[in-house]
N, C-alpha and C positions, 0 to 999 in steps of 0.2 A: 335472615334471608332478605335480600333487597328486592322489593316489589315496587312497581311503577304504576300509578293510577292513570285513568283516562283512556282506557281501551274497551269500552262496552260494546255489546253486540246487538243492541236494539236501536235501529236507526230512528231518528226523530222524523215525525211525519212531514215536517217542513222541508226536510232534506231529501225526501224519498224520490222526488222527480227531478232533482237537479241534474243527474247523470243518466243518459240513455244507455240501454243495453245491460242494466244491472239485473242479476238474478241471485236468488238466495242459494247458499250452499245446501241448505235444508235436506231434502230427501235424497240427494245424490252425494251425500257426504261420505268420506271414508269413515270406517268404524272407529269409535272411541271405547269400545267394550273391552274391559280388562279380564273378563271371565276366563279362567283356565290358563292364563298366560304366566310364564315363569318370571320371576323377579330378575331385574338386571343385575349384572355382576360387576366387580371392579375391573377397571381397565388394566390390561397386562402390557408389559413391554416385551417384545419378541425380538431377540437378536438373530438376524438372518445372515448366513454366510453365502458366499458365491455359489450359485447353483441350487440353493435350497428351494423347497416347494412349501407354500403356506396356504392353508384353507381359510377362506373368509366367507362368512354366512350372514345373510340379511334375514332377520326374523323379528316379529313383534315381542316386546317385553313389557313388564310394568316397571314404573320408576316412581319413587317417592320424591315429591317436590313440595316441601313444607308439609302441610297437612293433607295434601292430595296424593292419591295413588292414581297415576295416569298411564294410559297406553301410549307407548312410543315404539320406535323401530331402532334396531341396534345391529352393529357389526359384531359378530361373535358374542352377543349377549351384553355388551357394555356400551355405555355412552360417556365419553367418546369410545370409538372402536380401538382395537389394539394399536399401540405405538410400535411402528416397525423401525428397528435400529439396524442400519446397513452401512457398509463401507463404500466409499467412493470408488467407482470403477468396477463394481460387481454387478451381477444380474441375478434376479430371482424370478420364480414363477408363483403367481397368486391365482388360485382357483376359487372363483367367486360363485357361490350358490345363492339363489334367490328363493327364500321361503317367506317373502313379504306379501303385500297385498296389491302390488303394482309392478309392471315391467320396469326394468332398471338397467343401468350400466354403472361401472365404477370408473370415474375420471381421476387420473393421477395428476393432481394439480401442481403445475410447475416443472414436472419432469420432462426433460428432452429425451424422448424415447421413440421407438418404432411406431409410426402412425397407426398401424393396425391395432395398437393397444392403448390408444389415447382415451378410449372409453366414452365416445359420443355415439349418437344414432347415425352419424355419417361414416363412422369407422367400423361399426359392428352392428349386427342384429341385436335388438334389445333382448335382455335376459328375462324371459317370461317367468311368472311364478312357477316354481318347480324346476326351473332350468338352471344352467350353469355356463360359465365362460372362463377360459384360462388366459391370463395376462402375463406376458413376459416383460418384466420391468428392468430398465437399465438406469444406473445412477452416475452419470458423468460429472455431476457438480456437487460440491458440498453445500450444506444448508438445511433448511427445514421446509418440508413439503407436506401435502395432505391429500386425502382422498374423500370423494363424496359422489352422490348420484349425479347424472347429467340428463335425466328424464324426470320431469316434475321436480326440479331442484328445490322449488319453494316448499314443497311438501316433505321431501326426503330429508333435507337439512334440518328443517324445523323439528321434525320428529326424532332426530338424533343420529342420522346417518352421516358421520364424519369421523375421521381418524387421522393421525399424524405420521409422518415419516422423517426420521432424523438421518441424514447422510453424513457420516463422519469423514472428515477429510483424510486423504492419503498422507498429507504432510502433517506430522505430529505437532509442528509449531504453527499451524495455520491460525488457530485461535489463541488468544492469551490464556494463561493458566487459570483454572478455577478449582474450587474444592468439590463442586458438585454441579449437576445439571438437572433441570426440571422443565418439562414441557407443560404449557398451560394453554388450553383452548378457551377462547372468550366467546360467549354466546348469550342469547336470550330466548325465552319461550313465552308464548301468549296463552294464558290459561283462562277458561271461563267455565263456570258451573262444575268445578272439580275435574276438568279434563283439558287437554290441549284444544284450543279453539278450533272449531271444525274446518275442514278443507273440503271443497267441492272436488268431485272426481273429474268434472268436465271443464272447469275453468279456474283460472287463477284470479284471486281477489287482491286487494291492497296494491294494485298496480301503480298507483301514483307515486307513493313514497316507499313501498316495500312494507313488509309485515314486521312491525316492531313488537317485541315481546314485553311482557310486564313483570317478568322475573329474570334476573341476571344470573347466569351460570358460568362458573369457572371449572373446567374439567367435568362438566355436567352436574356440578354441585352448587346449590344456592347458598351453602354455608361452609365453603372450603376453609380448612385451617391447615397451616403449614408451620414448620419449625426450622430454625437456623441457629447456629452457634455464634457467639460473639466473635467478631472478626472474620466470619466466614464469607467467602465470595462464591455466589451461586449464579450459574448461567441459566437465564430463563429464555426458553424458546416460546415466544408468544405467537398464537395463530388466531386470527379472527374468523370464526366459522359462522357468524350470525348472518341471517338473510339480508339485513339492511343496515343494522346499527354500526356506526363508527365508534370505536373505542379510543379513549385518550387515557393511557395508563400511567399512573404515578405511584410511588411508594414513599410518601413523606417520612423522613427519619432515617432513610437509607440512601446510599449513593448509587446512582445508575450510570453505567457506561455503555453507550451504544456501540456495538461491534459488528453487527451483521443485519442483513435484510433477507428478502425472498430467497435469493440463490447465492449466498456467500457473504463475504466480509466487505465492510465499507472501505473506501479509500483511506479515510482518516477515522480512527476511533475518537469519540468525543464524550465528555460528560454531559448528561442531559437531566432535565427534571421530569420530563414526561415524553411518552412516545405515542404517536397517532397511528392506528391501524384501521384502514377501511376493510370492508368485507373481503376476505380471501388473502389479505396481506399478512406477511410474517415479519417479525422483528426479533433480533437476538440482542438481549441486554445482559450484561454482567452486573450483579448487584452486590454491594458490600454492606453487610450488617455490622455496624461498628460497636454498638452498645446493647447490653441486655435490656429487655422490655418487650413491648408489643407495638408492632407497626401494622399498617393496613395497606393492602393492595387496593387502589382506588381507580375509579373511572371519573375523570373530570370533564365537565362541559363548561361552557362560559358562564352558566347560571347555577349549576348544581355539582355536588360531589356524591358519588355512590360507592359504598364499600363493596369490594369484590371478594376479598379473602383476608383473613386475619393471620398474621405471621408472628409467632412467639419466638423471640430471640433469647436463648438461654444464656446463663452466665458462664457456662463451660466453654472456654475458648477452643478454637480448632487447633489441632496439632500442627498443621501446616499453615504458617502465617504468610498470606499472599498480599499483604498491604502494599509493599513496595512495588510489586509487579502490577497491582491494580492501579497504582498512581501513574503508570506510564501510559501515554497515549501513542499508540503505534501508527505509523504510516505504512501502508502496504504497497510494495513495489509493483505487484501485478495490476493493481487498480490505477496507480500513477501512470503506468505504461498505457492503460486504456485512455486516460485523460490526454496524454500526448497524441494518441491515435485519433481521437474524435475531435480535437480542437479545430482542425481545418473545416469540419462539417458544421460548426456552429452557425456560420453565416450563410450557408448554402440554402437554396430553396428546398422546401420539403418535396419528397417524391410522391407522397399521398397526403391528403387532408381529409379528415373525418370530423363532421360536426355532430354534436349531441342535441337532439331536438325532441320536444314533446308536443303532441297534438291531443287535445281533450275535447270531446263532444259534450255539449251541454244542452239541456232542454229547458224551456221556460217552465216555471213552477205552475201547478194548477191553481188558478185564482178565479175569483168571481169576475164576470165581465166588467171591464173598466177599472179593475183594481190595479194599483201601481206595482211595478217591478223595480227592484234596485239590484245592483251588482256588488258583490261582497268578496273579499279575499278570504278563503277558508283558513289561511295561515295567520292572517292579521285581520280579524273581523272588524277592527275599527276603521279599516280602509273600505269605503263604500263609494259608489258612483251611481248617478242616474243613467249612465250610458255604458255600453261595453267598453272595457278598458283593461289595463294591467296594473298590478300592485306596484307602487313606487318603491316599496321596501324589498320585495323578493322577486319581482318581475312576473309573478304568476297571473294567469288569466283570471279576471274576476268572474264569479259564477252568479247567474241570475237567481234571485229569491224573491218571495213576496215581500213587499214593503211592510214594515212592522205595523201591526194594529195594536200591539200591547206596549208600545212606547219604546224607550231606549234605556239602557242600563250600563253601568261601568263594569268592564270585565274584571277589574281588580277589586272593586267594592260593589258587589251586586245589589246591595241595599240602596245604592244611589240610582234613582230612576228619574225619567223625565218623559213628558209627552212629546217633546221636540228635540231635534238634534242639539247637543250641548256638550259641555265638558264636565268632568268630575271635579267638584270643589275640593276633594281631599288630595287627589294625585294629579289632576290636570289632564287625565287621559280623555280622549274623545269617546263619548258614549256610543255604543253600538246597538243594533236591533236587539231587543230584550231576549228574544228566543235564542239568540246565539250565545248569550252569556251562560245559558244552561248547558251548552255543549262542552264536554270535558276537553281540556287542551293538553292533558298529559303532564300538568305541572303541580297539581294539588299535593300529591304525596312526595314530590321531589323535595320540597322544602322540609318536610318532616324528616326525610332521610338525611338531609344535610344537617338539620338541627340535632339529629340523634347523636352525632359525633360531638365530643366535648370541644367547646370553643377554645378552652384553654390549651388542650392538647394540640389542636390545629394551629393555634397561634405559635406554639413552640416549634411545630414543624415548619411553619412559615418562616420563623426566625432562622431555622437551620438551613432551609433549602432555598429561601427567597420567594416562597409562595405568599400571596396575600392571604389573610385569614378567611376562613370559609364562613359564608353567611348568605345573605340574599343574592349577592353577586360577587364572584371571585375569579373573574378572568385573570389569567396570569399576566404579570406586568410586562411591558414591552421588552425589558431586558432579559426575560427568561429564555432559556434554551429549550427548544422543542424539536423533536424529530418531525420531518416534513418541512424542509427549508423554504424560506421565502414568504412565509405567512406570519403576520403579526396583526392582531392577536391570533392565537392558535385556532379559535373557533370560526374564523372567517370562511364563508362559502360552504359551510357544512350544515345539513339538517340533522341536529343531534337527537331530536325527539319527533314523535308523530304529532304535529301541531294542527292537524285537521282530521281528527280521528274518523268521524262519520263519512266524510267525503272520501278519504283514502280507502276505507273498508269497502265502499261501493264501487270503486273503480276496478274495471276488468279490461282485458285486451279489446273488448267490444267497444268501450267508450274512452279508452286511454291508450294512445299509441306512443311507444318510445322508439325513437328512430336514430340509427347511425346513418348519416348522410354523407356520401362521397361528394365532396365539393367540386371535384374535377369533372365527374360524369353525371351528377344528379341522381345516381342510383342510390337506393336505400336498402338497408338490412340485407335480406337474402339476394337482392338484385346486384349487390356489389360483387365484382368478379376480378379480384387481383391475382396476378401470377408472378411469382418470383422464382429464383433459382438458388440452390444451395451455394453459399458463399456470398450472396448479396448482402449489402449493408443498406437498409432502407430507412430513410428519414420520414417519419410519420408525424404529422401535426394533428393534435387532438384539440378541437375547439368546442368548449362547452358554452353553447349559445345562450345569451340572455333573451334573444328574440324567440321565445319558446313559451308554450302555454304553462309550463311548470319548470322553470330553471332550477336545477339542484345538482349536487355533486354526483359523480359516477366513478366507481372503480373499474377501470378498463383492463381487461385480462386478455392476454394472447396465449393460446395453447402452445404445445411443445415443438412448434416449428423452429424455435430458437429462444433467445432471451434478449432483453433490451436494456439500454442505459437511458436514463432521463438526461436529456441535453439541457433543457431550460424550461422555466415556468414564467410565462408572461415576459419573455425576452430576457429574463435574469438567469444567467448560467447556473446550473445546479452545482452547489458548492461541494458536495460529497457524493461520489459515485458508488453505486452498488448494482449488481446484476438483478434485474427485476423481471417478473412476468405479469404483475399487476401494478397499476399506477392510479392513485386517487387524483381525479381532475375536479377541482372545486367549481362551484357555480361561477360562471363568467370567466373562467380561467382558460388559457391556452398553454398546452404542454407539448413540447417537441421530444420525441423519443427516437432512438436509433436501434432498429431491430437487426440483430445478427442472425441471419437465416442459416440454419445448420441441418435441418431434417426435412427430407422430401415427404410429400403426401398432401392430403386435404385437411386443412387445419381450421380452427374456429377462433374468432375474436368476438368478445361480447362484454357488456356491462355485467359485473358480478353482484349487483343487487338481484337476488334470485327472482323476484317478481318482474323486474325489468327484462331479465334474460328470458323468462317464460312468455313475456308479451311480444317477443320477437326482436329485441334489441341486440342483434347478433348478425354475423355474416361469416361465410367460409372463404378461404383463399387457398390457392394451389401453389405448391412448391415443387419444382422440377429438380431431378437429380443434377449434380454438378457435371460439367463437361470434362471428359477424360482428355487431358492435354496431349496424350500420345496418339489417340485415335480420332479425336474431334467428336466422338459420340458421348453419350451420357452413361453414367454408371447406373446399374439397375437398382431401383429402390428396393429396400428390404421388405 
């Protein structure tokens, strides 16, 4: 089981007054009691034909995670919920019943469907505990989709409410041939005192960075094991269901071919070494296991490697050898046609511009009269100032804290201390206020997990795949191929860990505001009032501002009004097109997308970090029906 340290739940006294508006989850917390609950069951795959009706039920269960038996929530008793296998062009009805502890909806993420069934509080009345709601789902596009709550998404997703949908293409030659297909959800969960860390019923916490877990889960399992045959080609449908964690997935010792994304296939298939998935993104990779042995599905950050699942490759070779087909990199004519269609729009001005901005309220710490106050970056505690300022490393607003009375210490070598600001003689790092060195940064156990893997084995993988050997730092070399084009190294502009644990835990919508700002009108979040018509092609510029109290990445998601193509990142044309509903916009990055508007109704766009969404980082927009060319009127919305 891969666990991550540095997420305690006892705030230090020195930090207790940094942020205004903080309240404890304490007495208003959701229950963590497991008494009398049924144990979770294995996830089933349900093959649904056109017109089928399926029952989906939310209810609490117990789940074993390591040595802990914890209370969670499940769809039909399993985490993840059932995988729905459907055909492109079909429709089904899902009757959702709520036997959970909170009102809910079910959002069908990525599906272009009738607005009435999108599953938000704007399109339906919430499903109260004991209530039910029927959803009619349409599947116009092949690809991999998922479902989850859209009320208190931070709580529901963390507790286990998510499941996947695989839409099989009508064209049997749409995907390249494989021997087998596997769906994998990537998640994490935060445990404390043998339970899922408590959630307040009345407010969201961890608003600054989102709630990082300390246990990594694949298909809900902290110790997933898989098998494959020598020479087998397996299609992995990867879905990031985590509240905030970005995953960078690699399988050293196997060959990976990127074939698809959120809503279908890529313009060009390509061999890759790793694929990046922000929360709610999906990636389709075909994996060839060439030789018998053991390989590991891994999560790579610029500093660490985490094992996610162990894959045993047996010596028995598969009956159907697809090596030749796997070696072919196809170019897909439908996406090439989209490239031709959008090229004239690359240089046009955007129709809409949205900026991502954070505002953080800070209080001066309680100090004795006349005592000094300094300003410190919670993510880089070595960055201090005697005046309000921003961190030169990450752009974050420096937070006020009492000037140290216990001297200074090295974050890397805590035994190195001084009564005056200085540098560490061992590593040269700037000494920081000593009380900050005691604050976990989320890195202590990361090294142990990286070191747990055999250095020799990792070196052999590096020799085979082009990775550098794993150790203290092993960012991929500049020549490496990564999904998410235009970024080198792969980790740039992403917060991979919770590097300010205590401050993050204490942030709520009362003291931390995440804002989507319409640059043309000045309106923000729910004040934004866009109106489009079916058939519109809307160029939207997404600007992740550095002039913000906490610049960080954001996965921007557009609900089922349509789907979009990424045009460019920082004025660099996107080299490989795929239909998307979510795009990762890194810190300081500008991304242009082209939204193909296809469905009328009231739709939502928001950041898909669950805690950012719950803090109000969202807006609604209206889509009118298309004009009937024969009458000049509009078609009636479904």
